N, C-alpha and C positions, 0 to 999 in steps of 0.2 A: 444119203439125204432121204429121210422121210418125210413124206406128204401128209398132212393131216386133211381130210377130206370131211362133209356133213357138218360144218361149222356155219352158224348164222352170221356171224359177223364177216367173214371173208371166204373165199371161194378156195382158196388153197393156200397154204403158208408152209415155211419153213422151220423147221425145229433149229432152235438155236437163237443168234440175235437178230430182230427184227427192227425194221425201220419205225420211228413213231408215228408214224401217219397209220402204220398197218395195225399197231397196238390200240387205237382209240376203239372204241363201239361206234355203233352205224350210226346210231341217235347222234351223238356229237358230231360226227363227220356230216351230217345233215344240218346242225345249225352251225356250222363254221362254212360251210359251202353257200349258205342264204345269206351271207355277210354279217356273222355273230361276230367277226373281227372288229369290226368299225366300233362297236359300242367298248369294247375292251380297249381298244386303242385310244378311244376317247376319254374313258376313264384314266388311263397311265397318264397320259398329254393333257389333262383339262388344264392345269395352272399354267402348260406354255401356250395353250389354244386361246385362253380368254384374258390370262393376264392376274396379277395379283389382286387386285382391287376386288375384281368379278369376282375371282376365285374364293374370295373370303364369305360370300353371300350367297352362293348357288354351287349346285353340283348337278350333274349329267344321273336321270334315273332310271331311263330306259329307251331303246330305240325301235322304232317302227320302219320296216323295210318297206319301200315303194312297192305295190302291186296296181292289178288294172282298175282297181276301185279308189287307189289313193295315195299320196306322195309319202316319201319318206320322210318320218318325224322324228325329233330329238325332244323327248319331256325333259326338264329341266327344274329340279326343285330349288325355289328361290324363298331366303328368308320375307319374312312380312316384312311389308314396308317399303322395300327395295325393287317392286316390281315393274315400276317407272323407270327406274332406271336401265334395267334389263332390257325393257320395251326398245329404250334407244338405242341400243347397242348391239339388238337382234341383228340386224342388218352386218354389221362388223364382226359378229360370232360365227354366222354363216360363211359367211366370206373367208374368214380365218381358217375356218373345218373344212372346206371346199379345197382352200389352197394346200392344207395339210396332207390331205388325202390326195391330193392331184386332181380330183374329178368331182362333180357333182355329187355328194352324199348325201348333204342335207338341203328340203327344199323349202322346209318348216319347222319354227322352235314353237312349243306350247310350254307354257310356263305354269307350276304349281305352286303355291305358295306355301309356307308351312312355320309354324312357332319355332323360336330358337331353341325351346326346350325340348324339342322334338329332332334334334339332331341326330343324325344317323352316324356321321364321323367325329364322333369326341374324340379329343386325342388327350391324354392324361400327361401331365407336367411330371417328368421323372427328374428326379435329382441324381440317380445314379448317370456316372458318365459313360457304363458298359455298352456295347453295342448292341449287345442281345438282351432279352428278358432273363429275369432270374431262373423262371424253371427250363429255360431252353440253356443256360451259362452251364449247367451240369452236364448236360447230354454232349454240350462241344468241347467241355474240358475233357469229356471221357474218352474221346477219339484219339487213338493212338498215333495215327499218322499226321504227322507235322502238317506235310502238304494240305490234306484233307480240312484238316481245322483251319490252317491260315486262309483257304479259298472260301470258308464256310463264314469267317468273319469279314471278310472283302466284302461278299454277298449282302450280309446284313447291313456293312456300313453303306451300301448303295441303297438298299431299300429303304432304310431310314433317312436318307438324303432325299426321297421322293415324296 
C-alpha cells in the first residue's frame, strides 16, 4: 500500500477506494461543519415542514448560523401580498423546524417579498409521462446493464415525486 504525502487536502491517503468524507475538498468540509447541512435539509423538506398552502407562496433563500454577534436566521422569500399570512404563522414555522431537527436551529425568520414573475422555481408542465427528460432518456437507454438502468429510473421517480 503506497502513501501519498504533500497533499493540501489531507495528510495521508491510501491508493484505491476512499471514503466519501476523504474525497471532499477542505473548503466544502468547512461549510458542512458549520452546519451547512441545515439549509440543504430545509430545502429538501420545506413542503413537509410548512405544509402545502404555505409552500405555494414561499421558499427558503438562505440560512445564517448563530455567532457571538447574532442569532441563527432563516431568510424566506415570500410572494408579494402574502407577507401578513406568513407573519402570523412565523412562530408555527419556527416550532416545526426546531422539532424537525430536534434542537433549536432557527431563532429568527426574516421575510423578503418578491413578485410572482420573479419566481426562482418555475416548473414547466410536461405532457410526456416519462420519468426522465428527453435529453437524459437517450443516456439512460444506452446503458447496457439492466440493473443500473432500472435503479436510475427508480431514482428519477423519487426525485420527481419531491
